[in-house]
C-alpha positions in Angstrom: 6.9 29.2 26.2 9.5 26.5 27.1 8.4 23.5 29.1 11.0 21.3 30.8 10.0 18.7 33.3 12.1 18.6 36.5 12.1 15.7 38.9 10.5 16.6 42.3 13.0 14.3 44.0 16.4 15.3 42.6 15.8 18.2 40.2 17.1 16.4 37.1 15.4 16.4 33.8 12.6 14.0 33.2 11.8 12.3 29.8 9.1 10.0 28.4 10.1 6.4 28.9 8.7 4.2 26.1 9.1 1.0 28.2 6.9 2.1 31.1 4.9 4.8 29.3 5.7 7.2 32.1 7.5 10.5 32.6 10.7 9.2 34.0 13.8 10.5 35.8 17.0 8.6 34.8 18.9 9.8 37.8 16.7 8.7 40.7 14.2 6.5 38.9 11.1 8.5 39.8 8.1 7.9 37.5 5.0 10.0 36.9 1.8 8.7 35.4 1.2 10.9 32.3 -2.5 10.1 32.0 -3.1 11.6 35.4 -0.7 14.5 34.7 -2.2 17.9 35.1 -1.0 21.0 33.2 -1.9 24.6 33.2 -3.6 25.9 30.0 -1.1 27.3 27.6 -2.0 30.7 26.2 1.2 32.1 24.7 1.4 32.8 21.0 4.1 33.1 18.3 4.8 33.9 14.7 4.3 30.9 12.5 6.2 32.4 9.5 9.7 32.5 10.8 12.2 30.7 13.1 11.9 31.7 16.8 14.4 32.0 19.5 14.0 30.3 22.9 16.3 29.7 25.8 17.0 26.5 27.6 16.0 26.8 31.2 18.9 24.5 32.3 21.9 26.1 30.8 20.6 29.3 29.2 21.7 28.3 25.7 19.8 29.8 22.8 17.5 27.3 21.0 17.1 28.3 17.4 14.2 26.3 16.0 12.2 26.2 12.8 8.6 27.4 13.0 7.3 23.8 12.8 9.3 22.4 15.8 7.2 21.7 18.9 9.7 19.5 20.8 13.5 19.1 20.7 16.6 18.8 22.8 19.1 21.4 23.9 22.2 20.9 21.8 24.4 22.1 24.7 23.2 20.2 27.7 20.9 17.6 26.1 17.8 18.7 28.1 14.4 17.7 26.7 12.5 20.8 25.6 8.8 21.2 24.7 7.7 24.4 23.1 4.3 24.8 24.7 3.0 27.8 22.8 3.2 25.8 19.5 0.8 23.2 21.0 -2.1 25.4 21.9 -5.4 26.3 20.3 -5.6 25.1 16.7 -2.1 23.7 17.0 -3.0 21.4 19.8 -3.0 17.7 18.8 -6.2 15.8 19.9 -4.4 12.4 20.3 -1.0 10.8 20.3 0.4 7.3 20.0 3.4 7.3 22.4 6.6 5.5 21.5 6.5 1.8 22.6 9.9 1.0 21.1 12.9 2.4 22.9 16.0 3.7 21.1 18.0 0.6 22.0 15.2 -1.6 20.8 14.9 0.4 17.6 18.6 -0.1 16.9 18.4 -3.9 17.5 15.3 -4.2 15.3 17.1 -2.3 12.5 20.1 -4.5 12.8 17.9 -7.6 12.5 16.2 -6.1 9.5 19.6 -5.4 7.8 20.7 -9.0 8.3 17.6 -10.3 6.5 18.4 -8.6 3.2 19.0 -11.3 0.6 20.4 -9.1 -2.0 22.2 -6.4 0.2 26.0 -6.2 0.4 27.6 -8.2 3.1 29.1 -5.1 4.7 25.6 -3.5 5.0 24.1 -6.6 6.6 26.5 -6.2 9.6 24.5 -3.0 10.5 27.6 -1.6 12.3 27.6 1.8 10.6 24.5 3.5 12.2 25.3 7.2 12.2 22.3 8.2 14.3 18.7 7.3 15.4 16.2 10.1 16.0 12.8 9.7 17.5 10.2 12.0 16.0 6.5 12.6 16.5 5.1 13.2 13.0 1.9 15.2 12.5 -1.0 13.3 10.9 -4.6 13.9 10.1 -6.9 11.0 10.8 -10.1 11.3 8.7 -13.5 9.7 9.1 -15.0 9.6 5.7 -18.4 8.6 4.2 -18.8 7.6 0.6 -22.2 7.3 -1.1 -21.9 5.3 -4.3 -24.4 4.8 -7.1 -23.6 2.3 -9.9 -25.5 1.6 -13.2 -24.0 -1.3 -15.1 -24.8 -4.0 -17.5 -23.8 -7.6 -16.7 -23.8 -10.6 -19.1 -24.1 -14.3 -18.6 -22.8 -16.4 -21.4 -23.7 -20.1 -21.9 -22.3 -22.4 -24.6 -24.0 -25.7 -25.4 -24.2 -28.2 -28.3 -27.3 -29.4 -30.0 -27.0 -31.8 -32.8 -24.2 -30.7 -35.1 -24.3 -27.1 -33.9 -22.6 -25.3 -31.1 -24.7 -22.4 -29.6 -23.6 -19.5 -27.6 -26.4 -17.9 -25.5 -25.8 -14.4 -24.0 -28.2 -12.9 -21.5 -28.0 -9.2 -20.5 -28.9 -7.9 -17.1 -29.3 -4.3 -15.8 -27.3 -3.9 -12.6 -27.9 -1.2 -10.0 -26.1 -0.6 -6.7 -26.7 2.1 -4.1 -23.9 1.8 -1.5 -23.1 3.6 1.7 -19.6 3.2 3.0 -17.9 4.5 6.1 -14.1 4.7 6.6 -12.6 5.6 10.0 -9.2 6.9 10.9 -7.7 7.2 7.4 -4.2 8.5 8.0 -2.4 11.2 6.0 0.9 12.7 7.1 0.8 16.5 7.4 4.5 17.2 7.5 6.1 18.9 4.5 9.5 17.4 5.3 8.4 13.7 5.5 8.2 11.6 2.4 4.5 10.7 1.8 5.3 7.3 0.2 7.5 6.3 3.2 4.9 7.5 5.7 2.2 5.5 3.9 4.3 2.3 4.0 4.9 2.6 7.7 1.2 1.9 8.3 -0.7 0.4 10.0 -0.6 1.9 13.4 -2.8 0.4 16.2 -5.2 3.3 16.6 -6.9 1.7 19.6 -3.8 2.8 21.5 -4.3 6.5 20.8 -4.2 8.5 24.0 -5.4 12.1 24.8 -2.5 14.4 24.0 -0.3 15.6 26.9 3.0 17.4 26.4 5.0 15.0 28.6 4.8 12.4 25.9 7.1 14.6 23.8 9.8 15.0 26.4 13.1 13.6 25.0 11.9 13.4 21.4 11.6 15.7 18.4 8.1 16.8 17.3 6.7 19.1 14.7 3.3 20.7 14.1 1.4 20.2 10.8 2.3 22.1 7.7 -1.0 21.3 6.0 -4.6 21.7 7.3 -7.1 18.9 7.1 -8.8 20.8 4.2 -5.5 20.8 2.3 -5.0 17.0 2.6 -8.6 15.9 2.2 -8.1 15.1 -1.6 -5.3 12.8 -0.7 -7.4 11.0 2.0 -10.1 10.4 -0.7 -7.4 9.1 -3.1 -6.2 6.6 -0.4 -9.6 4.9 -0.1 -10.4 4.9 -3.8 -9.1 1.4 -4.4 -11.0 0.1 -1.4 -14.2 1.6 -2.8 -13.6 0.0 -6.3 -12.9 -3.4 -4.7 -16.1 -3.2 -2.6 -18.2 -2.3 -5.7 -16.7 -5.3 -7.6 -17.5 -7.6 -4.7 -21.2 -6.7 -4.9 -21.4 -7.5 -8.6 -20.5 -11.2 -9.0 -21.7 -14.1 -11.0 -21.5 -12.4 -14.4 -19.3 -13.3 -17.3 -18.6 -9.6 -17.9 -19.6 -6.3 -16.4 -19.6 -2.9 -18.2 -20.3 0.2 -16.2 -22.6 2.8 -17.7 -22.4 5.2 -14.9 -20.5 5.3 -11.6 -21.0 8.1 -9.1 -18.8 8.3 -6.0 -19.4 11.1 -3.5 -17.0 11.1 -0.6 -17.3 13.6 2.3 -15.4 14.3 5.5 -17.3 13.4 8.7 -14.4 14.3 11.0 -10.7 15.0 11.0 -8.4 14.7 14.1 -4.9 16.1 14.4 -2.7 13.4 15.9 1.0 12.7 16.5 2.4 9.3 15.5 5.9 7.9 16.5 8.6 7.4 13.9 12.3 6.4 14.4 14.5 7.9 11.7 17.7 5.8 11.2 20.7 7.3 9.4 23.2 4.7 8.1 26.6 5.3 6.5 27.6 2.8 3.8 30.0 3.0 0.9 30.5 6.8 1.5 26.7 7.4 1.2 24.2 8.2 3.9 21.1 6.0 3.7 17.9 7.1 5.5 15.3 4.6 6.9 12.1 5.0 8.8 10.7 2.8 11.5 7.2 2.7 13.0 7.8 3.6 16.6 4.9 1.5 17.7 5.3 -1.7 15.7 9.0 -1.7 14.6 8.2 -1.9 10.9 11.1 -0.7 8.8 10.8 1.2 5.5 13.7 2.2 3.2 15.7 1.2 0.2 18.9 -0.7 1.2 21.9 -0.8 -1.3 21.9 -3.7 -3.7 24.8 -6.1 -4.2 25.1 -6.7 -7.9 27.2 -9.8 -7.4 24.4 -11.3 -5.3 21.9 -10.3 -8.0 24.0 -12.0 -10.6 24.3 -15.2 -8.5 20.6 -15.1 -7.9 19.7 -14.9 -11.6 22.3 -17.6 -12.5 20.8 -19.8 -9.8 17.3 -19.4 -11.3 18.6 -20.0 -14.8 20.4 -23.2 -13.7 17.4 -24.5 -11.9 15.2 -23.8 -14.9 17.7 -25.6 -17.2 17.7 -28.7 -15.0 13.9 -28.6 -14.7 13.5 -28.4 -18.5 15.9 -31.3 -19.0 13.9 -33.5 -16.5 10.7 -32.7 -18.3 12.3 -33.6 -21.6 13.4 -36.9 -20.3 10.0 -37.7 -18.8 8.4 -36.8 -22.2 10.8 -39.2 -23.9 13.3 -36.6 -25.2 17.1 -36.8 -25.1 19.8 -34.6 -23.8 20.4 -31.3 -25.5 
């Protein structure tokens, strides 16, 4: 099922406008409040295992999409296309964070980011070789987790004192027990096979208080995909993401000891809830030195993640500057301490 939103005024295509948060017509300026937008229930089905063929309702062109694609644009007429049957039933997202950064704003933010690179080549810093910017809604699972933690440890307190001609070291041993209950809410894990997990993790945090009930008009004009992995598939990764936080919290409850050795540590983490959501990401493709570099930008906060090229001449100057500063500092210390020139 192909969904395309037509303006009731002029009949042109309508797309989601990140600046106003509305479904907007660029021709006549009409805007529709998406939160009050009503849609008929989508009941169509499709085969998930292969690419499917759809037709653009504007020009009739064939839209060949991968099985994961839920929103795209017609390559012939540019119309925003939402594939509704891929957003129904188990494939329907519960929530979405709409784009708040427009394409022009994303481009400016990326250019500013490029200019701040201290060790990047001068040609890269001009940010004038942007090949393309694509807005994508990436599928995520948000987990609510509960961890029950039991710790059995031994703590020591060491005191050293002098009595007469002798130095004494006194060590006291303490049995330490902790029974901890921890709740973690909205732990994000990206569910797209195509997206790099490390990059998606670094795009965090998103402001989850701005999650909205999902409606298909939010996707109009952007690319979107459905999840490749279920919440059960990604639960181990969600548990791994909170492991360091659990360890840090345990350590914070056992303080005041000279040393702590753990005899037994039991951590039992269970899923309380998992919600399927779509989060906004701008993908920036940049040509430099005959190579395409890919960067990701948080479509809500503007945070940019990626590895820019390195200028080896700048690195050499940076290290030589540090070496020179260290040399001068050591000479000054030598003079202060009564030493001469080397």
